[in-house]
Phi, psi and omega in degrees: 000135181273151181281147180288151178292125183288342180274340179274134180294135179287164183271326182284144182294320180294316177295325180295318179297314179300318179298316181294322177295317178297315179296321178297317178297317179298316180293323178296318178295320178296321178297315179299317180296315180295319178295321177298316177297321179296316178298318179298314181297320178297316180293325177293320176299315179298317179297316180291325177296318177297320179296318178298317179297317179296319179294321177296319177299316179295319178296316177300319179296321181284335177283343182300133184293156178296151182249155177262141178270134177221176176231145183283126176267321181197150175250119183277159183292334181276007177097348176283165185226139172265120183235152171253118180280162179291346178276351174135284190288165176270146179224149171261119187226164172270170176235152179295152181295337182281350182282132177279111184291339179291333179277347184269101179240168180299129182096349179296144172275135182229157176262127184248139175297138185294324183274311187263347185061018177292146179288120182259342180181160177262129182266156176293157180299142181278147178247125178288123183298329178293319179291318180298319181291330181276349184291133177261119181274312181247144178293129180295148179260357180280135177253169177299329181291336179285343183264121182251146174080006180236038185298323179293316180294322178296317178300316179297319179294319178298317181292323185273329187246306189287310184297318178299330180276319186264332184229055181295337180294331176298318180290318181294323181295325179279343180093022180245134174289131179294141178300141181270337177210160179212153176230084182294134176212163181243138178290127181297143180250000000 
């Protein structure tokens, strides 16, 4: 005997009720599955919209024309600024409304629009890499006694650097002004 087709409605009322209950359960599960997929798709749409917004912002930032670096010479009372551009001459220019005028002081580094030379932003103070590399953060723990075989060089460094700072009266007694700066170097051999 062949089994009846489950998609075709049965003829008996009891079988018909069972069929409808089974079909109802199947449809309820399908609804849950579709709603779950809909929630996932909605969250994915939101994520992608945020990604598109971030990408547009990044694209706008990259489309922004290059800026010239200048320095503020003076801030005028009417809001205009006298700047010296990195290309040379001084200019009287306006500044963008987004620029914080409280940060713009004489000597500040600013970003200038390439066409109008308007101040587009205040830049952080520049750090000279040579000065930064020469900066001592921690006091060295090495003493002159730890260095072997360089007694002549140590004596020269002490005379050129240490004694003018710590014993300037020796120089004054002899009638020589103590050196104010030194650049110790060794002649290449």
